[in-house]
N, C-alpha and C positions, 0 to 999 in steps of 0.2 A: 504494500500500500504506500509506504514511504517513497519507494522508487518511482511509482506511478505519479505521486503528488509532486515529486521533484521534477520529473520530466514535464509535467503539465504546467507547473509554475514557470519554468524556464522557457517553455514553448509558447506561453500565452500571448506574448506580444506579436508573434508571427502567425497566429491563428492556424497553426498546424503542428503536429508532433515532430520534433526534431530527431528523435530516434525511437526505436521500438524497444519496449520493455518486455522481456520474456517473463511470462507469468505461469501459474500452475505448479509452483514448487511447494515443497513441504515447509511447515512452520516449525520453529524451535519451541521447546517446552520451558525454557528459561529465558527471561528478558531482564537484564540488569543494566541500569544506566552506567554503573562503574565499568562494566565490561565494554560497553559501546564507546565510552570516553577514552578508555585505554587504547582502543584501536585507531583513534583519530590522530593524524599527524600533528605534532605540536607546531604552533605558529613561531616558536623559538628555535626550531630545528635547523641544523646545517644540512648541506646537500647530501653528505654521506649517510646521515641518519634517515633522511627522507628516502633516498634511493634504496637503502636496506629495508625500510618498512614496506615499500612498494614491491620490491623483489620477493619479500616474504609472502606476498599475496599473489605472486605470479604476474606482476605488472612491471612494465619496463620503465626506464627513465623518461622515455618519450610520453608514456601514459601519464607520468608525474607532471610533465610540462603541460600537456594538453588538459588534464583535469584541473590543474591550477588555474586554467582559464575561467573556471567557475567563479573566481574572485572578480570577474567582470561585473558581477551583480551582487548587491547586498551590502551589509555594513560590518564594521569591526569595532569592538569595544576597546577603549583606551588601555585597559589593563593588559591587553595582549600585544601592544607595541610601544607603550610609553617608555619602556626601558631603552628604546632606540633614540628617545628624545632627551632624556635626562640622565646625566652621569653614566653614559654607555660604557660598560666594562671598566668603570671606575675612572673614566677620563675627564669627568666634569663637563663633557660635551655630548653631542649627538653622534649617532652611528655614521662614520665617514662614508659608508656605502649608500646612505640615504641622501637624496637631493637636498641641499641645504635650504633652498627656498621652500620646498615642500615640508621639510622638518620645521621650519619657522611657522608655517601655516598650521601644522598639526599642534604645535605648542600653544597656539591661540585657542585650540579646541580642547585639548587635554591639559587641565590646569596643574597637573603634577603627576608623579609616578603612582600616587595612590588613588587616582581618579578611576572609579569603576562604574560610573554612571553615564559617561559620554560615549556616543557612537559616532563614527564618521563613515562615509562611503568608502568601500575598498577600492573603487575605481573613481578617482576624483574627477568631477565634472561629467561623469557618464555612468554613475553607479546604479541607474535604474534600467539600463539596457544591456541585454546579453549579447555580446559580440566579441571580436578579437582585439578590442581597444586595450584590454588589460596588458597585452604584450608590448604595445607602444609605450605605455606609461612605465612599464617595467624596465624597458631599455633606457628610459630617462631617469632611472634610479628612484622611481616613485612607487615601488611596490610597498605596500603598507607593512607587511610582516617580515621578520627575518627569514622565514621560510620562502617568501617571495624573492627576496634579494638573493637567497642561496642559489636560485636557478641560474644566476649569472656567474657563479663561481666555478662552474664545470663547463669545459669547452663544448662537449656534445650537447648538454642541456641548453647552453647559451645559443648554440646554432639552431636548436629547435625553437627557441624563443624568437630568433630572427625569422625563421620560416613562418611561424604562426602569425607574426606581425605583418607579413607581406602578402599572405594569401587572402582570398576573398572570405567574407563571412560564411558563404555557403560551403566553402571548402573547410573552414574551421568547424562548422557544425557537423560535417561528416567525420572529421577526426574526433571531435568531442563525443559524438554519438557512439562511435566504435569503441572508444576508451570506456565510456559508461557501460556498454554491453559487457566488456571484459571485467569491469569492476563488479557488475551485477552477477557475474558467474562465480565470484569468490565465495567459498564456503557453502555451496548449495548442498542441502541435505538430500541423501538418496537412500533407497532401501527402506529399512525400518527406522531410520533415524528421524526424530521429530514426529510431527503429526500433521494431519490436515484439519485445521480448526473448523469447528461448526460455527463459531462466532469469531471474526477476525481479531478482535481485541482481547479475547479471553482464551486461555488454554482449556482444552477439553478436560472435564472432571473425571 
């Protein structure tokens, strides 16, 4: 259900489904928020950590770059990037890999490292539209999270960023859809594992 909702939310502005979600799979019998959060890549992660996490799910570094394009839409909370603005690595300054003008702008939004209430668009100036603009701002060192900037620290990933920034939106959507399909195939339950729920939101008694 979440995969379908994600696809439809991203596709809404184009009035068509941007990729097919494979359905009909079995459901798990345990759903823990802590387990889900542990599987999410950290916004503070470096490239090696991100690549290892994706490889552990059978996903490539190109999948990592392509799926990071999801940051073209939505918001980020200050607590997940304010370390790049204030006393980065104990330097009393901002992250040198972050565009200085953009860093100054972000400091006007996030009032300090303890700000947990303020949100900003992940794609400045274009945060409500799903497209490949994320890669353009990333090349300008305006990626919001350390995990965004990390994509530029690896030659192969950086080349993929360049490619994604120059192709058409339609081509990007194809890449994104294919990577989402591969992501959706991770951890599929087969055989007697899990169950087919009678009610989607509740495990069978």
